[in-house]
C-alpha positions in Angstrom: -24.6 14.1 17.0 -21.7 14.0 14.6 -20.1 11.5 12.3 -17.0 11.2 14.5 -17.1 7.5 14.6 -17.0 7.1 10.9 -14.2 9.6 10.7 -12.4 7.7 13.4 -12.6 4.6 11.2 -10.9 6.4 8.3 -8.0 7.3 10.7 -7.9 3.9 12.3 -6.3 0.6 11.4 -7.7 0.4 7.9 -9.3 2.8 5.5 -13.0 2.3 4.7 -12.3 0.3 1.6 -10.1 -2.1 3.7 -13.1 -2.8 5.9 -15.4 -3.4 3.0 -12.8 -5.7 1.4 -12.5 -7.7 4.6 -16.3 -7.9 5.0 -16.6 -9.1 1.4 -14.0 -11.9 1.9 -15.9 -13.1 5.0 -19.4 -12.7 3.5 -18.6 -14.3 0.1 -16.0 -16.9 1.2 -16.5 -18.0 4.7 -20.2 -17.5 5.5 -21.4 -19.9 2.6 -19.2 -22.6 4.1 -20.9 -22.5 7.4 -24.5 -21.3 6.7 -27.5 -23.6 6.4 -30.7 -22.9 4.5 -32.3 -21.9 7.8 -29.5 -19.3 8.4 -29.8 -17.9 4.9 -33.6 -17.5 5.1 -34.2 -16.7 8.8 -31.1 -14.6 9.6 -29.0 -13.4 6.7 -31.8 -12.4 4.3 -33.7 -10.1 6.8 -30.4 -8.8 8.2 -29.2 -7.7 4.8 -32.5 -6.1 3.8 -33.0 -4.3 7.2 -29.3 -3.2 7.2 -29.7 -1.5 3.8 -33.0 0.2 4.8 -31.2 1.5 8.0 -28.3 2.8 5.9 -30.8 4.8 3.8 -32.7 6.1 6.8 -29.4 7.0 8.5 -28.5 9.2 5.6 -31.7 11.1 6.0 -32.1 11.2 9.8 -28.5 10.7 11.1 -26.6 12.8 8.6 -29.2 15.2 7.2 -31.3 15.5 10.4 -34.7 14.9 8.8 -36.9 12.7 10.9 -38.9 10.0 9.0 -41.5 7.5 10.1 -42.4 6.3 6.6 -39.5 4.0 5.7 -41.7 1.0 5.2 -43.7 3.0 2.7 -40.7 3.7 0.5 -39.7 0.0 0.8 -43.2 -0.9 -0.4 -42.9 1.5 -3.3 -39.6 -0.1 -4.4 -41.0 -3.7 -4.1 -44.2 -3.1 -5.9 -42.6 -0.9 -8.6 -40.0 -3.6 -9.3 -42.8 -6.2 -9.5 -44.8 -4.2 -11.9 -41.8 -3.1 -14.1 -40.9 -6.8 -14.4 -44.5 -7.8 -15.1 -45.6 -5.2 -17.6 -42.5 -4.4 -19.7 -41.6 -7.5 -21.7 -38.0 -8.2 -22.0 -36.9 -5.7 -19.4 -33.8 -7.0 -17.6 -34.4 -7.7 -13.9 -31.5 -5.4 -12.9 -33.2 -2.5 -14.8 -36.5 -3.3 -13.0 -34.6 -2.9 -9.7 -33.0 0.4 -10.9 -36.3 1.9 -12.1 -38.0 0.8 -8.9 -35.3 2.6 -6.9 -35.8 5.7 -9.0 -39.5 5.5 -8.5 -39.0 5.3 -4.7 -36.6 8.3 -5.0 -39.2 10.3 -6.8 -41.8 9.4 -4.2 -39.4 10.4 -1.5 -38.9 13.8 -3.1 -42.7 14.4 -3.2 -43.1 13.6 0.5 -39.8 15.4 1.3 -41.2 18.7 0.1 -42.8 19.4 3.6 -39.2 19.3 5.0 -38.7 22.7 3.3 -41.2 24.2 5.8 -41.6 21.6 8.7 -39.1 20.4 11.3 -38.9 17.8 14.0 -42.2 16.4 15.2 -44.3 18.0 12.4 -42.0 16.6 9.8 -42.3 13.1 11.4 -46.1 13.4 11.1 -45.8 14.3 7.4 -43.7 11.2 6.7 -46.2 9.2 8.7 -48.8 10.4 6.2 -46.8 8.7 3.4 -47.0 5.4 5.3 -50.7 5.5 5.6 -51.2 6.7 2.0 -49.1 3.9 0.5 -50.8 1.2 2.6 -54.2 2.6 1.5 -53.2 2.8 -2.2 -51.8 -0.7 -2.4 -54.9 -2.2 -0.8 -57.4 0.0 -2.6 -56.1 -0.3 -6.2 -55.8 -4.0 -7.3 -53.7 -3.0 -10.3 -50.6 -2.8 -8.2 -51.0 -6.5 -7.3 -52.1 -7.5 -10.8 -55.7 -7.9 -9.6 -54.8 -10.8 -7.3 -57.8 -11.3 -5.0 -55.7 -12.1 -1.9 -53.3 -9.1 -2.4 -50.4 -11.5 -1.9 -48.3 -12.3 -5.0 -45.3 -14.4 -5.5 -42.1 -12.5 -6.2 -40.7 -13.1 -9.7 -37.4 -15.1 -10.0 -34.2 -13.2 -9.7 -32.3 -13.5 -13.0 -29.4 -11.2 -13.9 -27.7 -11.4 -17.3 -29.2 -14.9 -17.7 -27.8 -16.1 -14.3 -30.6 -17.3 -11.9 -30.2 -16.4 -8.3 -32.4 -19.1 -6.9 -32.4 -21.0 -3.7 -31.4 -19.6 -0.3 -27.7 -19.2 -1.2 -28.5 -17.5 -4.6 -30.8 -15.0 -3.0 -28.2 -14.4 -0.3 -25.5 -13.6 -2.9 -27.8 -11.2 -4.7 -28.8 -9.4 -1.6 -25.2 -9.3 -0.3 -23.9 -7.8 -3.6 -26.6 -5.1 -3.6 -26.0 -4.2 0.0 -22.2 -3.9 -0.4 -22.5 -1.8 -3.5 -25.0 0.6 -2.0 -23.2 0.8 1.3 -20.0 1.6 -0.5 -21.9 4.4 -2.3 -23.3 5.7 0.9 -19.9 5.7 2.6 -18.4 7.6 -0.3 -21.3 10.1 -0.4 -21.0 11.1 3.3 -17.3 11.9 2.7 -18.0 14.3 -0.2 -19.1 17.9 -0.2 -22.7 16.6 -0.4 -22.3 14.7 2.8 -20.8 17.7 4.5 -23.8 19.7 3.3 -26.1 17.1 4.9 -24.3 17.6 8.2 -24.3 21.3 8.0 -28.1 21.4 7.4 -28.6 19.0 10.3 -26.5 21.0 12.7 -27.8 24.5 11.9 -29.8 25.4 8.9 -29.3 29.2 9.3 -25.5 28.8 9.6 -25.5 26.5 6.6 -27.5 29.0 4.5 -25.0 31.7 5.5 -22.0 29.8 4.3 -23.6 29.0 1.0 -25.1 25.6 1.4 -28.2 25.2 -0.7 -30.5 24.1 2.1 -33.6 23.3 0.1 -31.7 21.4 -2.5 -29.7 19.5 0.1 -32.9 18.4 1.9 -34.5 17.1 -1.2 -31.3 15.4 -2.3 -31.1 13.6 1.1 -34.7 12.5 0.7 -34.1 11.2 -2.8 -31.0 9.3 -2.0 -32.4 7.9 1.2 -35.6 6.8 -0.5 -33.7 5.2 -3.4 -31.7 3.0 -1.0 -34.7 2.2 1.1 -36.7 1.3 -2.0 -34.0 -1.1 -3.1 -34.1 -2.5 0.5 -37.8 -3.1 0.0 -37.0 -5.2 -3.1 -34.6 -7.3 -1.1 -37.2 -7.7 1.7 -39.9 -8.9 -0.7 -37.8 -10.8 -3.3 -35.0 -12.3 -1.3 -36.6 -12.7 2.1 -40.4 -12.9 2.1 -40.5 -14.1 -1.6 -43.9 -12.5 -1.8 -45.0 -8.9 -2.5 -47.7 -7.9 -0.1 -48.7 -4.6 1.6 -48.7 -6.3 5.1 -45.0 -6.8 4.8 -44.4 -3.1 4.8 -46.7 -1.9 7.7 -46.0 0.8 10.3 -44.3 -1.6 12.6 -41.6 -2.0 9.9 -41.0 1.7 9.8 -40.6 1.8 13.6 -38.3 -1.2 13.4 -35.9 0.5 11.0 -36.0 3.7 13.2 -35.1 1.6 16.2 -32.2 0.0 14.3 -30.5 3.4 13.7 -31.2 4.6 17.3 -29.7 1.4 18.9 -26.9 1.1 16.3 -26.0 4.7 16.3 -27.0 7.8 14.3 -24.7 9.3 11.7 -22.7 6.2 11.4 -23.2 3.6 8.7 -21.6 0.9 10.8 -24.4 1.3 13.3 -27.0 0.3 10.7 -25.5 -3.1 10.5 -24.9 -3.5 14.2 -28.5 -2.4 15.0 -30.0 -4.7 12.3 -28.0 -7.7 13.6 -29.4 -7.1 17.1 -33.0 -6.7 15.9 -32.8 -9.9 13.8 -31.0 -12.1 16.3 -33.0 -10.8 19.4 -36.3 -12.7 18.6 -34.3 -15.9 18.0 -32.5 -15.6 21.3 -35.7 -14.7 23.2 -37.4 -17.7 21.6 -34.7 -20.1 22.6 -34.5 -18.7 26.2 -38.2 -18.7 26.6 -38.6 -22.3 25.3 -35.9 -23.5 27.7 -37.3 -21.6 30.8 -41.0 -21.5 30.2 -41.7 -24.3 27.8 -45.1 -24.2 26.2 -46.1 -21.0 28.0 -43.8 -19.0 25.8 -45.9 -18.7 22.6 -45.6 -16.3 19.7 -47.7 -13.6 21.4 -45.5 -13.6 24.5 -42.4 -13.6 22.3 -43.6 -10.6 20.3 -44.5 -8.7 23.5 -41.2 -9.6 25.2 -39.3 -8.4 22.1 -41.2 -5.0 22.1 -40.5 -4.5 25.8 -36.8 -5.4 25.6 -36.3 -3.1 22.5 -38.0 -0.3 24.3 -35.8 -0.8 27.3 -32.7 -0.9 25.1 -33.6 2.4 23.4 -34.0 4.1 26.8 -30.7 2.7 28.0 -28.8 3.7 24.9 -30.3 7.2 24.9 -29.3 7.7 28.5 -26.0 5.8 28.8 -24.6 5.7 25.2 -26.4 8.0 22.8 -24.0 7.0 20.0 -25.3 3.5 20.1 -23.6 0.2 19.4 -21.2 1.8 17.0 -19.6 3.7 19.8 -19.3 0.5 21.9 -17.7 -1.2 18.9 -15.2 1.5 18.4 -14.3 1.6 22.1 -13.9 -2.2 22.3 -11.8 -2.3 19.1 -9.5 0.4 20.3 -9.0 -1.3 23.7 -8.3 -4.6 22.0 -5.7 -3.3 19.6 -4.3 -0.9 22.3 -3.7 -3.8 24.5 -1.9 -5.7 21.7 0.3 -2.7 21.1 1.2 -2.2 24.7 2.4 -5.8 24.9 4.8 -5.5 22.0 8.6 -5.0 22.7 9.6 -1.3 22.8 11.7 -1.5 19.7 8.7 -3.0 17.7 6.4 -0.2 18.9 9.0 2.4 17.9 9.5 0.9 14.5 
């Protein structure tokens, strides 16, 4: 697997910053004119949080080749760290709580990334799975993390940045959107630097990377730290902007698998795939619910919906692995090239020459 599709974007119709600018115009200017509170809360908020988590995991798994099954654990570390920084340090600006929480998740990622220096593949996946179980156990065992709340479910603090409250569905959307765009731009820049090329070299062949002078151990730990930082911030968005509660159950093992499925379906080693995969995962239950209600009526309850979603996602993963291993990102590139190729072929010869 290579990052050929992201490279193709940079040689395509617009540079990467052009796409980000276009997305920003649509997301800030057009979406708020059309979206309702339901769209903000049920679609856009989870989409943004899961997209950012998938971007972080794709840096680790897609680009650096380190398999992880503990993404939800790093999301939980970010969310609970932000809550406790905001609660226990008087006067600490909310944006610093977010930054410190991301750094806490990064440190946690480095600790659990140490096994990657010796383990690979299946064994590395099991070591990251241990992180998932450890975090869930710690958050439920020690009441200090939830401020001794008997239920373990605590309301997320309000989002206030430089005195400006980001309240209501639209306010939380703007906050999440800004964070996602900034961190996605950072990730896109990172993979096009020498550090990103080191990630790919380690993923493709550690021995060859070591021979050409790539610091393999340092590169693996850096990938774990950057990935965990971004996923930790995604956890803050998931708890503060979507759930609006901070609870261990919101970051269970199913969430880790969900993020892994997103990058498999969307496409490994392409940041665009994180957004395409997240869009599918978020919209799929809504579509299934509507279809099930129309066709089966009262027989299509929440249990049937959940099972149907799991079966369909499993089938999609198998299909993509066999038919299109590069995921939705490859399909998007192919469709875009065909569309603009058709437009170009219809132009007069002199216009094409010019």
